N, C-alpha and C positions, 0 to 999 in steps of 0.2 A: 158150783160156780166159783171161779177164782177172780179176784180183783188184783190188778197190778199197775205198775207205772213203767214208762219208757221215756228216757231223756236223751236228747241230742244236744251235746254241749258244743258250742261254736265259738271259734276264735280265729281271727286273721284268715278268713276264707277256708278254714279247715274245720272238720267235725271229728270229735273224739269218738272212736269206734272200738268195739271189743270183738276180737276173734274168739269165739267160745270154743276153747280147745283144752279145758282142764278137767272137767268132770265126766267120768264115764257115764254113759246113758243119758247125757244131756240132750233134750229134744232139739236144742239149738246147736248141737255139736258141729263144728266146722263152719258155721255161718258167722258172719259179722253182724253186729247189732249195736244199738245204742245201749245205755246203761239203765238199770232199773231192776224191779223185782216185785214180789208179792207184798200187798198191803197187809199189815198186821192188824189184829183186832184193836179197835179204838184209835187207829191212826188215820189221819186225813191223807188224801192222795199227795198233797204238798209235803207233809211230814215224811211220807214214804219215799218220795223221789229224792228229797234232800238226804235222807239216811242212806238209801241204796247207793247213790252216787258217791257219798263219802266212804262207804264200806268198799265199794268196788274200785275206786280210783284214788282216794285220798283227798279229793277236792271237795270244798264246801260251796255248793251253788247258792246263789242269792237271787231272789225274784224269778224263779222259774215261771215261764209263760205257758199256760195250758193252751194247746193248739187244737186238741181234738180227743175224741174217745173212739176206740175201736173195739168191736166185738168179734170174737173168733169162736163160733159155735163148734162144740165138740172137738176142740183143738187138740187136747191131750187127755187120754183116758176117758173120752166121751164127756169131758167137762167143758163148759163154756168159759172162756176167758174174756174179761173186759179190761181194757188197757187205757189208762189216761196217758196221753202223749204230750210231752213237754219239750220246750227248747229253752236252754239256758245260755246266756252270754256273759253273765257276771259270776265270778267265782274267786275264791281265795284258796291258797295252798298250792302244793306241788303234787304231781302225779307220782306218788310213791318214790320221790326223789330223782326221777329221771325226766328230762324235759320233753322228749319226743316219743318215747316208746318204753313200755315196761310190762310187767306181768301183774295181773290182778288175781285174786283167789279163783276167779272163774274163767280167766282167759287173758290173752295178750291185748293190751291197750295201745292204740296208735292214733296220732293225729293224721287224718286223711284229707287231702285236698277235696273241697266240696264237689268239684266236677269229676272226681274219681270214685266217689262213694257208691254210685249206682253200678259201678263195674266190679265191685266186690261180690263174693259169694253171699248173697242175701236170700231171705225168704222171697218167693216170687212176688208177693204183694208189696214188699217194702218200697221198691222204686215208685210204686203208684202213690202211696201216701207220703213218702219223703218229699215229693215235689209240692205237696200241699202245705208243708210247714212254713214256707216263705210267702204264701199267697195272701196272708192277712185275713183269712176267713176261718172261722171255727168249723170243724167237720165232725160228723158222726158217721162212722163207717162200719160195714160188716164184711169181713173177709172169710170165705168158706174154703177150708182146705180138706182134702180127702187123701189119706195115705201120703201126706207131705206135699201134695200138689195143690196149687190154687185152682179151685173149681169156678168160683165167681166172686164178685164183690159188688156192693152197693154203697153209695155215699150220699149224704145230705149236707149241703154247705149252709152255714148261717153267716150272712154278711154283716149283721149288726148284733151286738149283745142284746139279750132279752132282759128286760127290766119289768118287774111286777111291783106295782105300788100296793102297799098294805094300808088299809084305812082303819 
């Protein structure tokens, strides 16, 4: 099982997206995605998403908002992936010194108009969960892919945070 994070950084009705075009054999090769990566041992999802965004973009995000968790059964090499999905609207720094577009170690970064994101070459399931990011509900979803194609998905929405009192 792999644990990972995914972050959509938003500013001025634009979302920072990455065209994964740098690493040979990248399962995401040619697709556009948010920023993120694998959680390291001993690292919280929040620590991971902050570190990954910094490594991939040069930006330091602040107060990332966890919007959901996605499961991808047998996604790569028959391993299940669980991904914590965040949105960040607060950040400091510059994207590797260029204001609108640049390269990251893993691909090309570009600010995309929010209404154009779903028109990019994305994983088939991405447009489905991307619309959930702005709905104000926490989601837990499962997206099943086979040979790179979306077979089905399920989701549960939580409209209010769960609080357990300890006595």
